[in-house]
Every structure is written in C-alpha cells, then in structure tokens.
N, C-alpha and C positions, 0 to 999 in steps of 0.2 A: 273519626275514630269511633268504633262501636262501644257499647256499654261493656261488653265482655273484655275488650282490650283495655278500657279504662280501669276495670277492676283488677287487671293483672299488672298494672304499672307498679314499679318498685316504690314510687312515692305518691302519696295521695294529694299533696298540695305542691303546686309549682308557681304560685302567685308571688314569686320573688323577682323583682326587676334585676336585670343584668346591669352591672356598673362598669364604667370605663376601665379598660385594661385589666379586667378580672380574669384570673386563671380558672380553668375548669374545676380544679380541686377546691378553690375558694367558693365557687358557685354551688358545687355539690354539697360542701360543708354547710353553707347557709340554708340550702334546701332541707338537709337533714335536721338542722337546728330548728327549722320552722315546723317540722312534724311534731316535735315534742316527745317522741316515744323512743328515741335512740340516744344513748349516753355519749357515743363517740362515732366517728366515721369507721372505726375498726369494727364495732358491733354491727353497723349498717352493712359493711362488706361481708361479715360473717353470715348475716341473715339472708344475703342475696347471692351467696355462692361465689364471692369474689375472694381474692387473696387478701387476708386480713392481718397476717403477721407483719407484712410490709406492704403498705398501700401502693397501688400502681396507678399513676395518673390516667393512663390510657383506659383502664377498666372503669374508673369513676366517670370519665368522660363518656364512655360508651353507654353507661346506665343513664346519665343525664340526657343524652341525645334521644333516648326513647320517649321522653316526655313531649307533650304537644307544645313545644316552644316555637317562637317565631323564627323564620329563616335567618333574620339578622342576628338573633341571639346565638343560634347554632353556628353561624359563620364566625362570629367573634370567639366562641368557645374553642372552635377548631384552630383558630389562629393563635390564641394566647394560652394554649395548653402545651407544655413541653412533651412532645410525642417521640418515643424512642423508635429509631430506625437503625438497626444494626448496632454499631458501637457509638452512635451519636444521637443527640436529641435535637429536634427541630421545633422552633417557635415560628410558625408561619413558614416563610421561605428561608429563614436564617438558621444556620447549622451551628450547634454548640457541642462541646465535649460533654461526656456524661458527668464528669466530676465538677462541672461548673454549676450544678444545681444541688440544692440541699433539700432532702425530703425526710429528715429525721426530726429536727427541731424547727419550729416556726420562727421566722424572722419578720419583723414589722417595724414601721416608723410610728411612734406614738402620736405624732402630730397628724399623720395621715389617718390613723384609726379614729382620732378625735373628730375628724371631719366626716368620715364615713367608714364604719367598721366592716371592711372586707379586705381580702388579700389581693394586692396588686401583683402582677406577674413578675415584676422586678424584685419583689421581696425574696424570691427563691434563687436569684442569681448571686453567687458568691462574689463575683467580680465587683458588684455594687455594694459598697459598705456604708455609703452615705446617701441619704434620701436626696434625689435630684431636685425636689421641690422645697424642702425645709432645711437642707444642709445640716441635718442631724444624723448621728450614727444610727444604723438599724440595730435593733436589740433582739435578743432571744429569751429574755427573762422579764417577768413583770416587776413591779416596784417592790414586791416582797422577796424577790430573788428566786422565785420558782419558775422553771421553764414551762413553756406552753407547747405540748407535743403537737406534731403535725396532724395527728388524728383528731384533735380537739375541734368540735364543729363551730364554736362560738368565737367570733372575732372581737366582741365587745368586752368580755370579761374572761379571766382564766378559770381553771378548774376550782381555784380557791376563792372565786368570786371577787377577784381583784381586777379593777379596770385596766384594760390594756392600752387605752388611749392616754395621752398626756395633755398638757396645756396647748391650746391652739396657738399656731404661729402663722406668720405671713406665708402664703402659698405663692411662690415665684420660682420658676425654673432656673436652676443654676446652670447657665449656659457655658459651653466649652468643655465640660467635664465628660468623663466616661459615661456617667448616667445619662446625660443629654444625648450622647452619640448612640447609645444602645436604644434609648426610647425613639430616636429618630429612625434607626434601622427597623424597629418594630412597627413604625407607622403611628406611634402615639404622640409624637411631637414633630415639629418641623425638622427636617434632616440637617444634621451638622456636617459640613463639608470637611473631609480630611483626605486630600488627594492621594496621599501615600497608601492609604488602606481602604479607600472606598471601593466597593465591589469585591473585596476579599472575604473569606469565610470568617465568621465571628469567632469560631474556635481558634483559628490561627491568630486573629487580632488579639484576643485575650491572652493567649500564650506568649505572644511577643511583648505585650504590655507587662506581663508578670516578669518576663526575663529582664526587661529594662529596669523595672522597679526593684528587682533584687540587687542589681549592681549599683543602683543609685543609693539604696539604703545601706548596703554593706559592700563598699568598694573592694576591699582586699581582705575580707574576713573569711577564713577557711571554714569557720564554724557557723556561718550564717544559716538560718533556717531555710529549708528548701521552698517553703511557701508561707506567706503571711497574708492576712486578709486584705491589706492595703497595697499589695504589690501592683495589682492591675491599675488602680487609680493613680498610683505614683508614676507609673511608666507611660500612661496614656498621653499626657501632654507632649511627650517627645515624639510620638507618632502622629499627632494631630496636625503637624505642620507639613512642610515640603521635605523632600529628600535632602535638600541643602541645609534645612534647619536641623535635621537629625545629624548630619555630618558635622555641623557646627557644635552641636551638643557634645559629640564624641571628642571633638578638638578641645573644647574647654574642660571636659572631664579628664583628659590626659594631662593637660597643663596643671590642673588642680591637684591631682593625685600623684603626678610624676614630674615635679618641677625641675629636677636635676638630670633627667635622662628620658630617652624615648623608648617605650616598651615595644614589644612585638606581639603579634597575634598568638604566638606559640608560647611566650613566656609570661604574658600578663594574665594573672589568675582571673580577673574579672571578665576578660574577653573570652578566656577558655570556658568559663561558666556560662557566658552569654551564648556562645556557639552551641554548648551542650543543651541549653534549655530551649533554643529555637528548634522546633521540630523539623525533620528533614522534609516533611510533606508541606511545610509552610510555603505557599506560592510566592510570597514576597520576601522570603529569607535572603535571596541574592541582593535585594535592594538594601536591606539593613547592613549586610556585610560590605556592600559597596560604600555605604556611608561611613562605616567604621574604617575602611581602608582609606577613604578620602580624609577622614579626621586625622589619621596617622601621617599621611603625606603632607597635610597642611601645617604641620608643626613648624616647618622652616619658614613659613611666610610671616610677614609683619602681623602684629596682633590686631591692628585696625583694618586689616584686609579680610573681610568675611568671606566665607565660602558661598559661591553663587551657584545657581541652578545649572549653569553651563558646565561647572566643574564635575557634576555627578550625573549628567544626563546620559553619559555613555555607561549603561548598566553592564555589570559583569555577572556572568552566570556560571554555575557549576557544570561540570561534565555530566554529573548525574541528572541535572535538569535537562540537558540536551538529550540524554537517553530517554527520559520520561516523556518529553515533548515530541521528539521526532523519531523515536525507535532506532536510533543509531547508538551502538555500544560506546560507553564513555571513554574507554581506552582508545577506540578508533578515532573519536573526536580529538582526543589529546594528540595522537600521532599525526593526524591531518593538520591540526593547528601548528604543531611543531614544524612540519614540512613547509607550511605557508609563512612561518616566522611571525605568527600573530599571538603567541602566548604572552600574557601580561607579566611584567617583572614583579619581584617581591616574594614574600613567603606566605602568601594567602593559601590557606589549606583547602578552601572550597571554591572561591571565586577566581578561577584561573583565566577566564576568557571574557573579552568584551562581547557584548551581545551581538554587535554587527559582525565581529569575527566568528562568533558561533554560527550565525546564519550563513556566513561565507563558507565555513567548513562543512555545514550541512548541505549547502547547495552543491559543493564539490562532490560530497559523498553520493549525492543522488545522481550525478552524471556518470559514476563508475559503471562499467559494463562487465558482463560475465565472461568466463573463459570461452564460451561458444561464440559470443559476439566479437571478442577479440580475434579469435581464429578466423571468423568470417571476414573481418576487415583485412587481415593479412593474407587471406586465401590460402590457408594452411590448415592441417588437421589440429584438433585440440591437443593431441599428445605432444605436439611440438612446442606448445606454450611454456611448459615446465622447463625445457632446455633453454629457451630464450630468457626465462627468469633467472635460471642458475648462472648464466653467463653475463647477467647484468643488462641485457637489452630491454627488459621490461621489469617493472616493479609491481608486485602483487600486494594487495591489501586484504587481509583476512579478518574475519569476525567483525565486519562493519555493521551489518544490520542484525538486530536481535531476532527478526523473523525470517532471516534468510542466511543460508550457509554457502560456503564455497568462496574461493578467492575472487576478487574484483580488480579491474584494471582501469587506468586512466585512458580515456579514449584519445586525448591529445597526444599522449606518449605513443599510443598504438599507431596513430596517424603519422607521427614523425618516423617511426620505424618503417612503416609502409613506404613512405617517401624515400627513405634510405634504400630500400630494396628496389624501388622503381628507378633510382638514380645510379645503381651499380653500373660500372663501365663494362662495355662489351669487349672482351679480349680473347675469347675462346674460339675454337674451330667448330663451325656449324656442322661440318660433315660428320664429326664424331660426337655429336651432342644428342641429348634426349631431354624431354621435359622434366620438370621437378617431380611431378607425380609418377612419371614413368620410371624414374630412378628409384622411387620408393617401392613401386610394384616389383621392380627387378631385384629388390632387397640389396641394393648397393649400400644404403644406409637408412636408418630410421628418420622419420620426418624432422624431428628436433635436431638430431645430429647433423643432418644435411643442411638445414637452415643455418645453423651456427657456422658450419664450415664455409658456406657461401658468404655470410656476412664477414667472416674473418679473412676472406680472400684466398682460402685454400683451394676452392673450386672456382674456375673461371666461368663467367657468363658468356655464352656464345650467341645469344640473341633473345628475342622475346616473341611470344605468340601474339599476333595481332588481336586486339579486342579484349585481352586478358590483363589482369593486374596482380600486383603482389607476387608472392612466390609461385603462384599458379602460372604466371606468364613466363617464367624463366626457362630458357633452354640452356642446359649445363653441359660443359665440355667434360665428359667423363670417359673419353676414349671408347665409346660404345660402338660395337660392330652391329649394324642394322641387318635385319632379315630382308629377304627379297620383298619388295613392295607388293601390296595386294593388287591383283589385276582385275580389270573389269570383266564381269560375266559376259559370256557369249550370248548371241541372240537365241531366244527360246528357253533360256534358263534364268533362274533368279537366285540371288544371295538370300541369307537368312533375313536380313533387314527388309529386303524388297518383298520377300514372301509374306512376312508379317504385315507389311503395308497393303499388299493385295488382299489378304484375309481381313484387314482392318482390326487386328488384334495386337496385343502386346507381344514383345519378343519372347518373354518367358512362357506365354501361352503357346506360341509356335514350338517352343522347346518341349512342352508337354505333349504336343501332337507327335513330335518326333520320337519321344520316349515311349508313347503308346503304340508306336509302329504304324501310325496312319500314313506316314510318308517317310521316305528315306532319301538322303542326298545321292545325287548321281555320281559325284566324285568329290574328293577333298583335295584342295590345294593348300599351299601355305597361307594360313589365316583366311581360308575361303571355303565355304560350303556352298555347293551348287545344287539347285532343285529344279525339276522340270516345271515349266510354266503351266502346262496343261494339268498336271497333277495338283498343283496349288489351286488352280481355278476350280477343279472338281471338288476340292476340300471346301472352297468358299460356297459352292452350291449346296453341299451336303450338310455343313455345320453352321450354326448360328450362335451368337452370343446371347446370354440371357438378358443383358441390358438392352438389346435391340427390341425385345418384346415387352419387358416390364415398363420401359419408358413410354412406349406407345399405349399400354394398357393402364397407365397411371397407378402402377403398383410399386411397392418397394421390392428390393431384390429378395428380401426374406419372404415376403408374401408370395412372390412368384416361385421361389424355391419350394415353399410348402405346398403350393398348388401342384407343382410337378411331382412331388412325392406322392400326393394323393392320387394323381393320375397314373402313377407308376412309371414316370419318365425319369431316367437317371442321367446325370451329366457325365462328361468325360472325366476320368480321374485327373486330379490336380497334384502337381509336385511342388507348387509354389503357392503361398497364401495370396500373393498379389496378382496371380494370373487370372484371366477372364474365365468365367464359368461357361462352358460350351455344351450345347445340346445338338442332337440330330434334328435338323430342320423339319423333316417329315413327321417325326414323333411329336414334336411340339404342335404342329398344325393339326395332327389327328387328335391330340389330347384336348385342344381348344376348339375342335369342330370347325376349323377354318378351311376353306377351299382356296382362298386367295391369301398370299403371303403379305401381311401389312408392312413388313420391313423393307419391301422393295418399292422404291419411289416410282410413281407412274405419271407424275405431272409432266405434260408434253413440253412446256417451256423450259423446265429445269433439265429435262433429258436432252433437249436441243442444245442448250448452253453447255452441258457436259460433253457432248460429242464434239462441239467446236473447240472446246478447251483441250481435250485429250488429243485431238487431231493436230492442233498447233504444237503441243508439247512433243508429239512423236516426230514431227518434222524438224523441230529446233533443238529439243533436249531429249533425245531418245533414252538417256540414262534414267530418267524419272519413270518409275514403274507405277502404273495406276491399277486399281481394282477394276473388275469387269463392269461394275455398275455403281451407282450412288447408293450409299448406305443411309439409313434413317437419321442417325445422329450426326457424327463427324466422319468425314471421308478423308483418309490419309494416303499420301504417296511419298516415296523416298528414293534416294539413290543409294547404291551400295556403299559409297563413301560417307553417306550421311551429311555431305556438305550442303545439300539442298533438301529442305523439308517442305512438304506441301500439305495443306489441309483445307477442307471445304465444309462449311456449315450453311444451312439454309433455313429460312423461315417462310413457309409457303403462305401463311396468313397475311404477312406483310409484303410478300413478293420480293424478298431480298435474299441475296447470296453473298456470303463473305468468304473471300479467298485469301489465304496467307501462304507466301512463298519466300524462301530464302533461308539464311541462317537464323537461329533462334534469337540471337542478340540484335540482329538487324533485319528482321523480316519485313516484307512489304505486305500490308494489309489493305485489301481493296474490297469495297462493297458494290455489288452490282444489282441493279433493279431488273427483275425478269420482265417487267412491263415495258422496258425500253430496249428492244433488240438492237437499235442503231448504235448504242454505246458499248455493246459487247466486244466488238473488235478492239477498240482502244484499251478497254480494261484487260483483255486477255494479253495484249501486247505488253502492258505494264507488268503483269504477273510473270511472263516469260523472261522479260529483261531482268527482273529481280533474280530469277533462277539462274540465268546465264552469268550474272555478276557473281553470285555465290560460288558457282562451279569454277569460274576463272580464278577467283581469289584463292580458293582452296588448292587448285592445281599449281598456282604460282608459289604458294607457301611450301608445298611438298617438293616441288622441283628445286627451289632455292636451298632447302634443307639437305637434299641428297645430291646436289649437282657435282660436288667434288668427290663423292664416294662411289658413284656408279652412273653410267649413262643409260637413260631410258627414254624412249620416244614419248613425247608429250601426250599422244593419244592413248597410251597405255596406262596412264596414271589417272586415278579418280580421287 
C-alpha cells in the first residue's frame, strides 16, 4: 500500500487484535475508540460520509475492510457481521430474519466483558437472552441504570464512566441450549445435533422455537403477548430432540391442559395460535404439524406407551408444499389424491397428505398426457376428445401444472378406450362401408359425434384396415354408395402422383406447374388426371429444384435464393408455401457459369445399377413409374394407387446405395455396394418382391371391400 493510500485511510491506527466471535461493528467501534478523536461511532460515520442517524453494519464493515488487515481477520469479519440481503440478514452461511437482531441498544454479558471488553456476535441476537458461557442474563443497562447506545465505541465503560463488566464467573459452555446450538451453527463451538431442525434455516428455527415457547408459557391465554424475550429459549428444547419427542410433548401438553376432553386443531386456541405463528415458508412446518397430529391421535393409548419414531416417520405434507416443490397446483393434488383414495382422515387444516401419497399423486400427475397425445393414441382428431369426455369415456384433468395450461388425460384410461375400439365386433356390411376419416370428410358426422355413435353401437363396424389402429382402422357401415374405382392409366400417360415422382418434386409443386400453364392434363376421368409422359419428361429436363443445386454447392436455401436474385434469375410462382422452389435449369447454369450440370449423376457404376433396376421393374412391375435419370439427392418412384412407394439414395464416397420399396409402414430397405456387382441381382430381386407384395395386398383389400357392390376385373384395379 502506497503512502498516498495510507494517508487517505479512514483510520490512522489499526493495531487492534481481532478477538474470537467479534462482529464487524464491535471491531470498528474498538478501532474508533483507539483513535481517541471521535466521541462515538455516529460522529465517525458522519465524518466519513456514512449513514449516521442509523448506523448500518454493512457500511462500517466496508470501511474496516479498507484497512491493511490480515486475510484471516477480514474473513472472520465477513463471517461474523450480520449482512443484509433483501429482507434477511446473513451471518456467514446462516440466514436470519431482520427482526432477530437489535441495533438500537447494546446488549452484553457483564461476565464476558470482564474477561475481554468486546462485542460478541451473539450479543445482538434477540433469541439469545442468556449467556451461553456464564448462564447469566444479557443486559442493556449499566449498574447505574443508564443504557449503552449501540453507537458507543467503548466496551469497557459506559458514557457515564460506569464499568460495563461485572464479577468474573466460571466460563463453561451451557450445553444443550439454544445458545449452544446457534454457536455451533456459526462455527464457534462444536455443533449440537438436533435431527429435527439440522439443515433448516435459522430464521425458520427461531420462529418455530418462539411459536412453541408462546404456547408453553401461555397455554390458553387470549391476551398473551405476541413476543417475549425468552420465547425462543423456552421452545428450543422441544425441537432439539426427535420428531417422536415433539409428538410426545404435544401428547403430555394436551393431557395436562385438557384432562377431561380431547381438543381439535380447529377449536384449541393454543394450536390455532401455533399454526398462525409458524410461517407458511417454514420448510419443516409439516413435521411439526405431523407431531401435533400424532399427539392428538395418541391420547387413546396407555400412558406408559410412549410415541415411537415409527409412529411419526410417515410425514404428512400440505398441498401448498406440493405446489411449491413440484409445480403442481394444490387443488389438482387434492383431486388426484381423492381419486387415489389416499387422503388422510381427520380435521387437519394443512397436513392432508402422507408424504409417500404426495409423491404418488405427483408421479401420477407427471404421467398425464395432452389432448394431442391422447388423440394420437386413439388415432382420431383432437376435436373428438371433448365429445368423448362429455359422454364419460375419458376424464380430463384441468389446471394441473402451474406452468402449463390445457386439459390432461390419464394414458392408462386412453389405452383402455383404444382397446375397446380395437375389440368392437364386426357386424356391418363391407360393401356399403367407408373408413372413419372418409365419413368425416364426407360430412356424415363430426369426428367426436361419429366416435361416440360407434362406441354406443349406433353405427356398425364392417371391418378394419390392415396395419391401422384405433378409430383410424375402422370401416363403418354407413350405407355409402361408392364412386367408380380409379382405373390404371394407359401406357404413355401418367397420373398426378406418377408425374410428380418422375419430376422428383412434391405433389403440390406439380400443382403449381399445372396452375402456371406449363402442362395440362390430356383428359380427366373420375378421380383421375392423365398427363402425357413425354411432356412430363420435357418438364424434368427444363426445370430443376433449388435444393438440387444448393445441396451440392454447400449453401443454404436462403443463400441460393439471394444469389439467384443478384443474378437476375426468378423462380416459378408458388401457390403453396410448402412446395419446392423451381428454376429454369438453363438459367441457373448460365448464372453460375456452368457448362456441365452437377445435378446429373455421371458415376458409371451407379448408372449401370440404375438401368438394371429399372429394367427389372418394367418387366415385373410396370405400374411403378421411374424418372428418366437418377437425381442428386433422393430419387423417388410411385404407382398411381400409391400402394407401392420407391426411393433411392446414394453415397458415392462410400460406394453405397440404399433402396426402399413397399408400403410406408412395412417398407423393405436394402443397402447395395456398388463395388460388388455380383450381389446386385439378389438385391434387386428383394426390392421387386417387396413391391409385388405391396401391390398384391392393396389389390386384395380393394377387391374385398367392393366385391359385393360391383364386379371389376382384378387387372383394372390398382
């Protein structure tokens, strides 16, 4: 520290040794007294720009820490000075309420001052009224009856020059009391074990001690003072033992003050006062109320049968505690507990639930699922759930989580309802049936109304769609007259789905091309649009997706879009947000100064495999329409019935090709190595077998559904 810094220090002398358990206020007072030029701490604060009307411990500590003291002294000062944080004060790691300290009049033990004149940190704690070492009351006046203000810097004599110390007494810690417990928590003595309150906040412990002390001193006195200095020390021995000891105290308390009758929690004045004084934020309040409940219930037992730990180990907690701990609304916990039959009996106003039952209710609440999840399990739209609830098939729970809105459902109940739907008997006519969702689309009924009528048996089930579950699988006998089935497109023409597959674009992208007038259907049949194959192939040569280019160029779609804007290349107009962005292929190549199209695959092994694959499909499954060449990303093919879907992806760096063929739910996925041509034939055979199986299954389903309604040749159905 430089000379300039030394000259600017608030105190010129700091050769005062720090003493055990001394607060920052006491140490600062002794430093000021050592200077000899300040009459009180208030004058010192005034001269140093501090709050002087009401001394602030934090400000005095900050001034003291500016002095060149040892690190050990600074650490002790920080630990044993009550520092305000929000609405609480902290001594080290221990939290106290603001009102548990006194900063107006000094309190001291005359025997302690006689040994060493300085302020111990526990002098300022109102909960300690008796010195833990000398078992004498702490005083706030000297022998002449004059008070010693908190701003007085001298601990040896008062302002009237009256000694503050008294006769010397044996210095021995009074073990087992509140003072011993507080000193142990502050690290000044060996810790006193109190299992019921160890680890809890000191502010809660002192409040609970004072609450118990008040009913001990004034059992049934309505005019009892709200606070007395010895409340905390009177109530502490009852909390120093186990929970069973506390319950036994309540048991004897009731017998002493109510020998002729058993009170209740709602009629006994002392218990009402106890519940009112225990703060709702007290973390061990449920334990105290549990002990009180056990003390009431134990009145019928023999007097020589003491309450054991096992009698109170099942803690009861409040619904508010469940909400604070787990974020589940207290009323929701109550309703769930009632449905589980786990509410404890009696007239307890707060502790309604055993702790294990609370955890069981919370665990159940966390398994609840949303409306969307319930609808997904039943394979029905979300709008149908409300009708199922109204008819009693489902029970919804509202306002369960404080951070989450919307009704929730029991997944087990949803699964039971789904099994009920899957087990509905088949009694209807398949020829006049339609699927559940087709009935909704035809506006025969709303989803919820239709689901309820099916469950009530008002609508017969004619069958189920293979591979489907829940309501989605049902074929309902609704006396439906079917339209003429869709016919297979002739050779040289394509349906919409096949044309989109040849172009390797989404179906809504092909709709945009139709709306833009780039291609027109040759003819329209019932549920069938037909397009010329050559015209579709010409579109594939002329237009290209933006994703084919930006994936190769390692760009984002937005970066590629901006690049095309700069180059003056405009995409085709889009009528759907989800459709592909299409450009004229020659415009993109010219804008990028490319002579070779990078989206066209030129690997000879891959091209050879592609030709073998498409040739085999044309001979075995001519309904599958392939694009003219392999695309850079994923290459797709499809039939007009969409019963068989095909896709091919390739990784030329690894020399692998993955082929997927069949229905979406049961597709065959095969990986082929381009470096092993001898395996190509077997792999292609597996792919074609999967496609033939899908087509045969679909044709059988369609034929069975319409067999009694009309006759159609099997080759005409797809």
